DRENDO-1510 file (C-alpha; in Angstrom, 1 decimal, always signed):
<recs>
REC; n; res; u; v; w
REC; 1; MET; -88.5; +11.9; -39.4 .
REC; 2; ILE; -85.9; +9.5; -37.6 .
REC; 3; THR; -82.1; +11.3; -37.9 .
REC; 4; ILE; -79.4; +9.1; -39.7 .
REC; 5; GLN; -77.6; +8.6; -36.3 .
REC; 6; ASN; -80.5; +7.1; -34.9 .
REC; 7; ARG; -81.0; +4.5; -37.9 .
REC; 8; ILE; -77.1; +4.1; -37.6 .
REC; 9; THR; -77.8; +3.4; -33.6 .
REC; 10; ALA; -81.0; +1.3; -34.4 .
REC; 11; PHE; -79.0; -1.1; -37.0 .
REC; 12; ALA; -75.6; -1.6; -34.8 .
REC; 13; LYS; -77.9; -2.6; -31.7 .
REC; 14; LEU; -79.3; -5.3; -34.1 .
REC; 15; GLY; -75.6; -6.1; -35.1 .
REC; 16; ASP; -75.1; -6.5; -31.0 .
REC; 17; PHE; -78.0; -9.2; -30.8 .
REC; 18; LEU; -77.3; -10.9; -34.0 .
REC; 19; SER; -73.6; -11.2; -32.4 .
REC; 20; GLN; -74.9; -14.0; -29.8 .
REC; 21; PHE; -75.8; -16.2; -33.1 .
REC; 22; SER; -72.1; -17.8; -34.5 .
REC; 23; THR; -71.6; -20.9; -35.6 .
REC; 24; ASP; -68.7; -21.5; -33.1 .
REC; 25; ASN; -71.4; -21.1; -30.2 .
REC; 26; ILE; -75.1; -19.7; -29.5 .
REC; 27; ILE; -74.7; -17.3; -26.0 .
REC; 28; LYS; -77.4; -15.2; -24.6 .
REC; 29; ARG; -75.7; -12.1; -23.3 .
REC; 30; ASP; -77.1; -9.7; -20.1 .
REC; 31; ASP; -76.3; -6.5; -21.9 .
REC; 32; ILE; -78.4; -7.1; -25.5 .
REC; 33; GLU; -81.6; -4.7; -25.5 .
REC; 34; HIS; -84.8; -6.4; -25.6 .
REC; 35; ASN; -82.9; -10.0; -25.3 .
REC; 36; GLU; -85.6; -11.2; -23.0 .
REC; 37; ILE; -88.6; -10.6; -25.9 .
REC; 38; PHE; -86.8; -11.1; -29.0 .
REC; 39; PHE; -83.6; -14.1; -28.3 .
REC; 40; ASP; -85.5; -17.2; -27.4 .
REC; 41; GLY; -88.2; -16.2; -30.7 .
REC; 42; PHE; -85.4; -15.7; -32.8 .
REC; 43; LEU; -84.0; -19.4; -31.9 .
REC; 44; HIS; -87.4; -20.4; -32.9 .
REC; 45; GLN; -87.3; -18.6; -35.9 .
REC; 46; ILE; -83.7; -20.1; -37.5 .
REC; 47; LYS; -85.3; -23.8; -36.5 .
REC; 48; ILE; -88.0; -23.0; -38.6 .
REC; 49; ALA; -86.3; -21.3; -41.4 .
REC; 50; GLN; -84.4; -24.9; -41.6 .
REC; 51; GLU; -87.4; -26.9; -41.6 .
REC; 52; ASN; -88.6; -25.0; -44.6 .
REC; 53; ASN; -86.0; -24.8; -46.7 .
REC; 54; SER; -83.1; -27.9; -46.3 .
REC; 55; TRP; -80.2; -25.8; -47.8 .
REC; 56; PHE; -80.5; -23.0; -45.0 .
REC; 57; THR; -78.7; -25.6; -42.2 .
REC; 58; LYS; -77.9; -24.1; -39.1 .
REC; 59; ASP; -74.1; -23.9; -39.9 .
REC; 60; ASN; -75.2; -21.3; -43.2 .
REC; 61; VAL; -78.0; -19.5; -41.4 .
REC; 62; LEU; -75.8; -18.8; -38.4 .
REC; 63; PHE; -72.8; -18.0; -40.7 .
REC; 64; THR; -74.8; -15.1; -42.4 .
REC; 65; LEU; -75.9; -14.0; -38.7 .
REC; 66; ASN; -72.3; -13.6; -38.0 .
REC; 67; SER; -71.4; -11.9; -41.0 .
REC; 68; TRP; -73.9; -9.5; -40.4 .
REC; 69; SER; -73.0; -8.7; -36.8 .
REC; 70; LYS; -69.4; -7.8; -37.9 .
REC; 71; SER; -71.0; -5.6; -40.5 .
REC; 72; LEU; -73.6; -3.9; -38.5 .
REC; 73; THR; -71.1; -1.6; -35.8 .
REC; 74; ASN; -71.3; +2.1; -35.7 .
REC; 75; SER; -68.0; +2.2; -37.4 .
REC; 76; ASN; -69.2; +0.8; -40.5 .
REC; 77; LEU; -72.8; +2.1; -41.1 .
REC; 78; THR; -71.0; +5.2; -40.4 .
REC; 79; THR; -68.6; +5.3; -43.5 .
REC; 80; PHE; -71.1; +3.2; -45.3 .
REC; 81; THR; -73.4; +6.4; -45.0 .
REC; 82; ASN; -70.7; +8.8; -45.3 .
REC; 83; SER; -70.1; +7.3; -48.5 .
REC; 84; ILE; -73.0; +9.6; -50.1 .
REC; 85; ASN; -75.2; +12.4; -49.2 .
REC; 86; LEU; -78.2; +11.0; -47.5 .
REC; 87; ASP; -79.9; +14.6; -46.6 .
REC; 88; ILE; -83.3; +13.4; -48.2 .
REC; 89; LYS; -85.7; +16.0; -47.7 .
REC; 90; SER; -88.7; +13.7; -49.2 .
REC; 91; PRO; -88.3; +10.0; -47.9 .
REC; 92; LYS; -90.3; +7.6; -50.4 .
REC; 93; LYS; -91.5; +4.2; -50.6 .
REC; 94; VAL; -89.0; +1.8; -51.8 .
REC; 95; ALA; -90.2; -1.8; -52.8 .
REC; 96; ILE; -88.2; -4.7; -52.6 .
REC; 97; ILE; -88.3; -7.8; -54.5 .
REC; 98; MET; -86.1; -10.7; -52.6 .
REC; 99; ALA; -84.6; -13.8; -53.8 .
REC; 100; GLY; -84.3; -16.7; -51.7 .
REC; 101; ASN; -81.1; -18.4; -52.5 .
REC; 102; ILE; -79.0; -17.9; -49.4 .
REC; 103; PRO; -80.1; -16.9; -45.8 .
REC; 104; LEU; -81.3; -13.1; -45.5 .
REC; 105; VAL; -79.7; -12.5; -49.2 .
REC; 106; GLY; -82.1; -9.1; -49.8 .
REC; 107; PHE; -80.6; -7.6; -46.4 .
REC; 108; HIS; -78.3; -5.3; -47.8 .
REC; 109; ASP; -81.1; -3.7; -49.6 .
REC; 110; PHE; -83.4; -3.3; -46.5 .
REC; 111; LEU; -80.7; -2.0; -44.8 .
REC; 112; SER; -80.0; +0.6; -47.5 .
REC; 113; VAL; -83.8; +2.0; -47.8 .
REC; 114; LEU; -83.9; +2.2; -44.2 .
REC; 115; ILE; -80.4; +3.7; -43.2 .
REC; 116; SER; -80.9; +6.0; -46.2 .
REC; 117; GLY; -84.6; +7.3; -44.5 .
REC; 118; HIS; -86.7; +5.9; -47.0 .
REC; 119; SER; -90.0; +3.4; -45.8 .
REC; 120; VAL; -89.6; -0.2; -47.4 .
REC; 121; VAL; -92.5; -2.4; -48.7 .
REC; 122; VAL; -90.6; -6.0; -48.7 .
REC; 123; LYS; -91.8; -8.8; -51.1 .
REC; 124; GLN; -90.0; -12.2; -50.1 .
REC; 125; SER; -88.9; -15.4; -51.5 .
REC; 126; SER; -90.7; -18.2; -50.3 .
REC; 127; SER; -87.9; -19.8; -49.8 .
REC; 128; ASP; -86.4; -17.4; -47.3 .
REC; 129; LYS; -89.5; -15.5; -45.0 .
REC; 130; HIS; -89.0; -16.2; -41.6 .
REC; 131; LEU; -85.7; -14.6; -40.2 .
REC; 132; LEU; -86.1; -11.0; -41.6 .
REC; 133; PRO; -89.9; -10.1; -40.4 .
REC; 134; PHE; -88.6; -11.1; -36.9 .
REC; 135; LEU; -85.2; -8.5; -37.1 .
REC; 136; ALA; -87.8; -5.8; -38.4 .
REC; 137; LYS; -89.6; -6.3; -35.4 .
REC; 138; TYR; -86.2; -5.9; -33.4 .
REC; 139; LEU; -85.4; -2.7; -35.0 .
REC; 140; GLU; -89.0; -1.2; -34.4 .
REC; 141; TYR; -88.3; -2.4; -30.8 .
REC; 142; VAL; -84.9; -0.5; -30.4 .
REC; 143; GLU; -86.1; +2.7; -32.9 .
REC; 144; ALA; -89.8; +3.0; -32.1 .
REC; 145; ASP; -89.4; +5.8; -35.0 .
REC; 146; PHE; -89.5; +2.6; -38.0 .
REC; 147; LYS; -92.8; +1.6; -36.9 .
REC; 148; GLY; -94.7; +1.9; -40.2 .
REC; 149; LYS; -91.9; +2.6; -42.2 .
REC; 150; ILE; -91.6; -1.6; -42.6 .
REC; 151; THR; -94.2; -3.0; -44.3 .
REC; 152; PHE; -94.0; -7.4; -45.8 .
REC; 153; THR; -96.1; -8.2; -48.4 .
REC; 154; GLU; -97.3; -11.6; -50.2 .
REC; 155; GLU; -99.9; -9.6; -52.3 .
REC; 156; LYS; -98.9; -7.7; -56.1 .
REC; 157; LEU; -97.1; -4.8; -55.2 .
REC; 158; SER; -99.0; -1.1; -55.5 .
REC; 159; ASP; -98.5; +2.2; -53.9 .
REC; 160; PHE; -94.5; +2.0; -54.2 .
REC; 161; ASP; -92.1; +4.7; -55.6 .
REC; 162; ALA; -89.3; +3.1; -56.6 .
REC; 163; VAL; -88.0; -0.8; -56.5 .
REC; 164; ILE; -85.1; -2.7; -56.4 .
REC; 165; ALA; -85.8; -6.4; -57.3 .
REC; 166; THR; -83.3; -9.6; -57.7 .
REC; 167; GLY; -84.6; -12.6; -59.6 .
REC; 168; SER; -83.0; -14.7; -62.6 .
REC; 169; ASN; -82.7; -13.7; -66.4 .
REC; 170; ASN; -86.1; -14.4; -67.2 .
REC; 171; THR; -88.0; -12.9; -64.3 .
REC; 172; ALA; -85.2; -9.7; -64.4 .
REC; 173; ARG; -87.1; -9.4; -68.1 .
REC; 174; TYR; -90.7; -9.6; -66.5 .
REC; 175; PHE; -89.1; -7.1; -63.9 .
REC; 176; GLU; -87.9; -4.2; -66.7 .
REC; 177; TYR; -91.4; -4.6; -68.3 .
REC; 178; TYR; -93.3; -4.6; -65.1 .
REC; 179; PHE; -91.4; -1.9; -63.7 .
REC; 180; LYS; -90.5; +0.6; -66.5 .
REC; 181; ASN; -92.2; +3.8; -64.8 .
REC; 182; LYS; -90.6; +3.4; -62.4 .
REC; 183; PRO; -87.0; +4.3; -60.6 .
REC; 184; SER; -85.3; +0.7; -60.2 .
REC; 185; ILE; -82.7; -1.6; -60.0 .
REC; 186; ILE; -83.0; -4.7; -61.4 .
REC; 187; ARG; -81.0; -7.6; -60.8 .
REC; 188; LYS; -80.2; -10.5; -63.0 .
REC; 189; SER; -78.1; -13.8; -62.5 .
REC; 190; ARG; -74.7; -14.0; -61.8 .
REC; 191; ASN; -71.6; -15.9; -60.4 .
REC; 192; SER; -68.0; -15.4; -59.6 .
REC; 193; VAL; -65.1; -16.9; -60.9 .
REC; 194; ALA; -61.5; -17.5; -59.8 .
REC; 195; VAL; -58.0; -16.9; -61.9 .
REC; 196; ILE; -55.4; -19.4; -61.3 .
REC; 197; THR; -52.1; -18.5; -62.4 .
REC; 198; GLY; -49.8; -21.6; -61.2 .
REC; 199; LYS; -48.6; -19.2; -58.5 .
REC; 200; GLU; -51.0; -20.5; -55.6 .
REC; 201; THR; -50.5; -22.2; -52.5 .
REC; 202; GLU; -51.4; -24.8; -51.2 .
REC; 203; GLU; -53.6; -22.8; -48.2 .
REC; 204; ASP; -54.5; -20.9; -51.2 .
REC; 205; PHE; -56.7; -23.5; -52.4 .
REC; 206; VAL; -57.9; -24.8; -49.1 .
REC; 207; LYS; -59.3; -20.8; -48.8 .
REC; 208; LEU; -60.8; -21.3; -52.4 .
REC; 209; SER; -62.7; -24.3; -51.2 .
REC; 210; ASP; -64.9; -21.8; -49.1 .
REC; 211; ASP; -65.3; -19.7; -51.8 .
REC; 212; ILE; -67.0; -22.6; -53.7 .
REC; 213; PHE; -69.2; -25.0; -50.9 .
REC; 214; GLN; -70.3; -22.3; -48.6 .
REC; 215; TYR; -74.0; -22.2; -49.0 .
REC; 216; PHE; -73.5; -25.2; -51.1 .
REC; 217; GLY; -72.7; -22.8; -53.8 .
REC; 218; LEU; -75.9; -21.3; -54.4 .
REC; 219; GLY; -74.8; -17.6; -53.7 .
REC; 220; CYS; -74.0; -15.1; -56.9 .
REC; 221; ARG; -70.7; -14.6; -54.8 .
REC; 222; ASN; -69.8; -18.3; -55.1 .
REC; 223; VAL; -66.9; -19.3; -57.2 .
REC; 224; SER; -68.7; -21.3; -59.6 .
REC; 225; LYS; -66.4; -21.7; -62.7 .
REC; 226; LEU; -62.5; -21.6; -62.8 .
REC; 227; PHE; -60.2; -20.1; -65.6 .
REC; 228; VAL; -56.9; -22.5; -65.3 .
REC; 229; PRO; -53.7; -22.2; -67.6 .
REC; 230; LYS; -53.3; -24.7; -70.3 .
REC; 231; GLY; -51.3; -27.8; -68.7 .
REC; 232; PHE; -52.5; -26.9; -65.4 .
REC; 233; ASP; -52.7; -30.0; -62.9 .
REC; 234; PHE; -55.9; -30.4; -61.2 .
REC; 235; ASP; -54.3; -32.3; -57.9 .
REC; 236; ALA; -53.4; -29.0; -55.9 .
REC; 237; PHE; -56.9; -27.8; -56.3 .
REC; 238; PHE; -58.2; -31.0; -55.1 .
REC; 239; THR; -56.1; -31.7; -51.9 .
REC; 240; GLY; -57.4; -27.6; -51.6 .
REC; 241; MET; -61.3; -29.0; -51.7 .
REC; 242; TYR; -60.6; -31.6; -49.6 .
REC; 243; ALA; -61.2; -29.8; -46.4 .
REC; 244; LYS; -65.0; -29.7; -47.5 .
REC; 245; LYS; -65.2; -33.2; -47.8 .
REC; 246; ASP; -67.9; -33.6; -45.3 .
REC; 247; ILE; -70.6; -31.5; -47.2 .
REC; 248; ILE; -71.4; -34.9; -49.0 .
REC; 249; ASN; -73.4; -35.9; -45.9 .
REC; 250; ASN; -76.0; -33.6; -46.6 .
REC; 251; ALA; -78.9; -35.8; -48.4 .
REC; 252; LYS; -80.0; -32.6; -50.4 .
REC; 253; TYR; -76.3; -32.0; -51.8 .
REC; 254; ALA; -76.0; -35.7; -52.2 .
REC; 255; ASN; -78.8; -36.2; -54.3 .
REC; 256; ASN; -77.8; -33.4; -56.6 .
REC; 257; TYR; -74.4; -34.5; -56.6 .
REC; 258; ASP; -75.7; -38.2; -57.6 .
REC; 259; TYR; -78.2; -36.7; -60.0 .
REC; 260; ASN; -75.7; -34.0; -62.1 .
REC; 261; LYS; -73.1; -37.1; -62.3 .
REC; 262; ALA; -75.5; -40.0; -63.8 .
REC; 263; VAL; -76.5; -36.9; -66.5 .
REC; 264; TYR; -72.9; -36.4; -67.0 .
REC; 265; LEU; -72.0; -39.9; -67.3 .
REC; 266; MET; -74.9; -40.7; -69.5 .
REC; 267; SER; -73.9; -37.6; -71.8 .
REC; 268; LEU; -70.4; -38.8; -72.0 .
REC; 269; PHE; -68.9; -35.3; -70.6 .
REC; 270; ASP; -65.2; -35.7; -69.6 .
REC; 271; LEU; -65.1; -34.8; -65.7 .
REC; 272; LEU; -63.1; -34.8; -62.8 .
REC; 273; GLU; -64.2; -35.8; -59.6 .
REC; 274; ASN; -63.5; -36.5; -55.9 .
REC; 275; GLY; -66.5; -38.2; -54.5 .
REC; 276; PHE; -68.3; -34.7; -53.7 .
REC; 277; LEU; -67.2; -32.4; -56.6 .
REC; 278; MET; -67.2; -33.0; -60.1 .
REC; 279; ILE; -65.2; -30.3; -62.4 .
REC; 280; LYS; -66.2; -29.6; -66.0 .
REC; 281; GLU; -64.8; -28.5; -69.0 .
REC; 282; ASP; -67.4; -25.6; -69.8 .
REC; 283; GLU; -67.7; -22.4; -71.1 .
REC; 284; SER; -70.8; -21.1; -69.0 .
REC; 285; TYR; -70.6; -19.3; -65.6 .
REC; 286; SER; -73.6; -20.9; -63.6 .
REC; 287; SER; -72.7; -24.4; -62.9 .
REC; 288; PRO; -74.7; -26.9; -61.3 .
REC; 289; ILE; -75.0; -27.8; -57.8 .
REC; 290; ALA; -71.8; -29.9; -57.1 .
REC; 291; THR; -70.1; -29.1; -59.9 .
REC; 292; VAL; -67.4; -26.3; -61.0 .
REC; 293; PHE; -66.8; -25.5; -64.4 .
REC; 294; TYR; -63.2; -24.4; -65.9 .
REC; 295; GLU; -61.8; -23.1; -68.9 .
REC; 296; TYR; -58.3; -23.1; -70.4 .
REC; 297; TYR; -56.4; -19.9; -70.9 .
REC; 298; ASP; -53.7; -18.8; -73.3 .
REC; 299; ASN; -52.4; -16.0; -72.2 .
REC; 300; GLU; -53.4; -13.6; -69.7 .
REC; 301; ILE; -54.2; -10.2; -71.5 .
REC; 302; ASP; -56.4; -12.3; -73.9 .
REC; 303; LEU; -58.1; -13.5; -70.3 .
REC; 304; LYS; -58.7; -9.8; -69.1 .
REC; 305; ILE; -60.6; -8.6; -71.8 .
REC; 306; LYS; -62.6; -11.6; -72.1 .
REC; 307; LEU; -63.6; -10.9; -68.1 .
REC; 308; TYR; -64.1; -7.3; -68.9 .
REC; 309; GLU; -66.1; -8.2; -72.1 .
REC; 310; ASP; -68.3; -10.8; -69.4 .
REC; 311; ARG; -68.6; -8.3; -66.6 .
REC; 312; GLU; -72.6; -8.2; -67.0 .
REC; 313; LYS; -72.4; -11.9; -66.1 .
REC; 314; ILE; -69.5; -11.9; -63.1 .
REC; 315; GLN; -70.2; -10.8; -59.5 .
REC; 316; CYS; -66.6; -11.7; -57.9 .
REC; 317; ILE; -62.9; -12.5; -59.2 .
REC; 318; VAL; -60.8; -14.4; -57.1 .
REC; 319; ALA; -57.1; -14.1; -57.8 .
REC; 320; LYS; -53.9; -13.2; -56.8 .
REC; 321; ASP; -52.6; -10.0; -58.2 .
REC; 322; PHE; -54.3; -11.0; -61.6 .
REC; 323; ILE; -56.7; -8.1; -61.9 .
REC; 324; GLU; -57.9; -4.6; -60.2 .
REC; 325; ASN; -60.9; -5.1; -57.8 .
REC; 326; GLU; -60.3; -9.1; -57.2 .
REC; 327; VAL; -61.5; -10.8; -53.9 .
REC; 328; GLU; -58.9; -12.6; -52.4 .
REC; 329; PHE; -59.3; -16.5; -52.0 .
REC; 330; GLY; -61.4; -17.3; -49.3 .
REC; 331; GLN; -62.7; -14.0; -49.1 .
REC; 332; THR; -65.6; -14.1; -51.5 .
REC; 333; GLN; -68.7; -14.4; -48.5 .
REC; 334; HIS; -67.3; -11.9; -46.6 .
REC; 335; PRO; -68.4; -8.5; -48.2 .
REC; 336; ASN; -67.9; -4.7; -47.0 .
REC; 337; LEU; -71.0; -2.8; -46.7 .
REC; 338; THR; -69.8; -1.0; -49.9 .
REC; 339; ASP; -69.3; -4.0; -52.2 .
REC; 340; PHE; -72.6; -3.3; -53.7 .
REC; 341; ALA; -74.4; -6.4; -55.9 .
REC; 342; ASP; -73.5; -6.0; -59.4 .
REC; 343; GLY; -71.4; -3.1; -58.7 .
REC; 344; VAL; -74.6; -0.4; -58.7 .
REC; 345; ASN; -74.4; +1.5; -55.5 .
REC; 346; THR; -77.6; +1.3; -53.9 .
REC; 347; LEU; -77.6; +4.3; -51.7 .
REC; 348; ASP; -76.4; +6.7; -55.0 .
REC; 349; PHE; -79.6; +5.1; -56.1 .
REC; 350; LEU; -81.8; +5.6; -53.0 .
REC; 351; SER; -80.4; +9.2; -52.8 .
REC; 352; THR; -81.7; +10.5; -56.5 .
REC; 353; ILE; -85.0; +9.2; -56.5 .
</recs>
C-alpha cells in the first residue's frame, strides 16, 4: 500500500511536469522526471484534445494545466490531506463519472480518490477523454504502486464500492436511481453569480470578465448571472467586459452569439449587448453561451435570503464585502484544493466509505 507521503510526492511531481505548460510559454525542462518519455507525447495529447472539442482551445487547455501545476505542490497537497483523517484501513474501488464541459473538469475527484488511498475507475466524457489517461500514465511512472489502481472504461460501470458522478439535473436523477444502493456523491448543474453593489471599481469589472469568459462561460464556476441594484448603470460593466472583446473571433463562440441573439430578437426580448456579449433580465441562473442574465434587487437583506434559499443552484458568489464565503472578483477559476464542488467535502466522503 502506498504511503500518504508517497502519494503526495507523486502528485507533486505531476505538478512539476505540468508547470512546463502555461499560456505564457511551453518550455521543456531538464529537471523533470521522465520528460524524455512524456513531454512530446503530452504536447500531442493537447493538440488532439483541441481537435476533438473546439471549446478546448490551446489557451483554455494551457490555463487548466497551469492552474493544476500551481495547486499540485507538496505544501498544498500536505495541507489538503491533513484536513481529514485519511488513515484508511480498507481501500475501496471508487467509480468517477466525469463531465466534459471544461478541460480536466474531473481531475479534483481523480486526485481525491487516489490521494485517499483508494483505487479509481474513471468513466470520462467523450468531450474530454485525451488528457487524463496520459497524466495517469505519468503518475504510474513516478509511483509504480499506482499501477493497477487506475482504470479507465467506456463500458457500463460494474464492480465498484462507491461513486462520484457529475452531470446535468436530468442525468442526476438517473444517477440517483442507478446508484441508490452505493455510497455516492451526485453533482447536478450549478452556476455562479456576481453581486454588484455599486461600490465596484473599474478594475473589479475587468476582473469579472475573467469570471464570465474563461472557458467561454461553460464551467460551473463561471458567472452566468448578475444581481444588480435598482437603477444600475451597465456602462461600467460593459467597459470592464471590453477586455475580452477578442472572444468573438472564436468561430464556435460567434455562432452561439449570433444564434442566441437571433432567438432573443425574434422573441422581442429586451437586450443590452456590445457585439460579443448580451445581457438579459431573467430570473434563471443558467444562461446560454455569450449571454449573462441579470436581476434587480431592492435591498441587500432580501438578496442574501434569496441566495441562501437558492444555494443548491449556486456554485460561487462573486462579491466585494457582501456575504460570507464570497469569491473575489477575478478568482472563480483559481480555486484552492479545499474549495470542494457543491460544498461537499470529497475527502470526508472518501474517508468514511
